[in-house]
C-alpha positions in Angstrom: 149.0 -16.4 254.4 145.5 -15.4 253.3 146.2 -11.8 254.5 149.5 -11.7 252.5 147.7 -13.1 249.4 144.9 -10.5 249.8 147.4 -7.7 250.1 149.3 -8.9 247.0 146.1 -8.7 245.0 144.5 -5.6 246.6 147.4 -3.2 246.2 147.8 -3.7 242.4 144.1 -3.7 242.0 143.8 -0.4 243.9 146.5 1.1 241.7 144.8 -0.2 238.6 141.4 1.1 239.7 142.9 4.6 240.4 144.7 4.8 237.1 143.9 7.9 235.1 142.2 6.5 232.0 141.5 9.9 230.4 143.3 10.8 227.2 144.2 14.3 228.3 147.7 15.6 227.6 149.9 15.2 230.6 150.6 18.3 232.7 154.1 19.4 233.3 154.0 18.3 236.9 152.3 14.9 236.2 154.1 11.6 235.7 155.8 11.0 232.3 153.5 9.3 229.7 154.5 5.7 228.9 153.8 4.2 225.5 151.4 1.5 226.9 150.3 -1.3 224.6 146.8 -1.4 223.3 144.5 -2.9 226.0 146.6 -1.5 228.9 146.6 1.7 230.9 149.2 3.7 232.7 149.1 3.2 236.5 151.2 3.9 239.6 153.2 7.0 240.2 156.0 8.5 242.3 153.8 9.1 245.3 152.3 5.6 245.3 153.6 2.5 247.2 155.1 1.3 244.0 157.2 4.5 243.4 156.9 3.6 239.7 154.9 4.1 236.6 153.8 1.1 234.6 151.2 -0.3 232.2 148.5 -2.6 233.5 145.8 -4.7 232.0 143.2 -7.1 233.3 144.2 -10.7 233.3 142.0 -13.7 232.4 140.7 -14.0 236.0 140.2 -10.3 236.4 143.5 -9.8 238.2 145.8 -6.9 237.4 148.8 -7.8 235.2 151.8 -5.6 234.4 152.3 -5.5 230.6 154.5 -3.0 228.8 157.0 -0.4 229.9 158.0 0.1 233.5 159.7 3.2 235.0 160.8 3.2 238.6 161.3 6.6 240.2 163.3 8.1 243.0 160.6 9.2 245.5 162.1 12.6 246.4 163.4 13.8 243.1 161.1 11.9 240.7 164.2 11.1 238.6 164.4 7.7 236.8 165.6 4.9 239.1 165.1 1.9 236.8 163.5 1.2 233.4 162.4 -2.0 231.8 159.4 -3.8 230.6 156.9 -6.5 231.5 155.3 -9.1 229.2 152.2 -10.7 230.7 153.3 -10.0 234.3 156.9 -11.1 233.8 160.0 -8.9 233.5 161.5 -9.1 230.0 164.3 -7.6 228.0 167.0 -5.1 229.1 166.5 -3.4 232.4 168.7 -0.5 233.5 169.2 1.0 237.1 170.4 4.5 237.5 171.8 6.7 240.4 170.0 10.0 241.1 172.5 11.8 238.8 171.5 9.7 235.9 174.6 7.5 235.9 174.2 3.8 235.1 174.4 1.5 238.1 173.4 -1.8 236.6 172.2 -3.3 233.4 170.7 -6.8 233.1 168.4 -8.8 230.8 165.4 -10.8 231.7 163.6 -13.6 229.9 160.4 -14.8 231.4 161.2 -13.1 234.7 164.6 -14.8 235.0 168.0 -13.2 234.5 169.3 -14.2 231.1 172.3 -12.6 229.5 175.0 -10.3 230.6 174.7 -8.4 233.9 177.0 -5.5 234.4 177.4 -3.1 237.4 179.2 0.2 237.7 180.2 2.5 240.6 180.9 6.2 239.7 181.1 5.2 236.0 183.7 2.4 236.6 182.7 -1.2 235.8 182.9 -3.4 238.9 181.2 -6.5 237.8 180.3 -8.4 234.6 178.7 -11.8 234.7 176.6 -14.1 232.4 173.3 -15.6 233.3 171.3 -18.4 231.6 167.7 -19.1 232.7 168.3 -17.5 236.1 171.6 -19.1 236.9 175.2 -17.7 236.6 177.0 -19.6 233.8 180.6 -19.1 232.6 182.9 -16.3 233.3 182.3 -13.7 236.0 184.7 -10.8 236.2 185.0 -8.4 239.2 187.3 -5.4 239.5 188.3 -5.0 243.1 190.7 -2.2 244.0 192.0 -2.2 240.4 192.5 -6.0 240.4 190.6 -8.2 238.0 189.2 -11.3 239.7 187.7 -14.0 237.4 185.5 -16.8 238.6 183.9 -19.5 236.5 180.3 -20.6 237.2 178.2 -23.5 236.3 174.5 -23.7 237.3 175.0 -20.7 239.7 177.9 -22.3 241.6 181.6 -21.5 241.4 183.6 -24.1 239.5 186.3 -25.5 241.7 189.6 -25.8 240.0 191.8 -28.8 240.6 195.0 -28.0 242.6 
C-alpha cells in the first residue's frame, strides 16, 4: 500500500518537476501550448507516462495538483485523444474523446470529478448511446441504438427501473 501511495505521489511530482517553466515560444515539434491559469505550469507530454499535456500547480501540502486544461494525446500520432479540464485536481466541465481521425467518440460532463449531465457516444459518426447522469449516477432515460433499433431504459440512482408486468 505504501509503495502504491508513493508511486501515486512520485509520478506526478516527477512530471511537475520536469515541466518546462521557460516562456520561450513553442517549437513546431513541441507539445501544443495550453492556456494554463495563473499559478500553474504546463506539464506532461506525449512521450510521458501520462500521454497527456496538462496544467499543474502545487497544492497546500506541496503535492502536485492538476488545475486547468487537459489534453490527452495518441502516443504514436500525437493527435488529440481527449480534452477537458481540471479544477483543483478534479475533472470539471465538458470532456470530449476523439478517434485518431478526429471524429467524436464520446462527450460527457463532470462536476467535482463525478459524471453530471448528458453522456453521448458515437461510432463512425452515428450516435449509439445517450444517457443522463446526476452526481455520478445514471438518472432518467437512457437511449441506445442497437442495429438500428432504439432501446430505452429508465434509471434511478444508477439502477434500471423495473417496470410492473
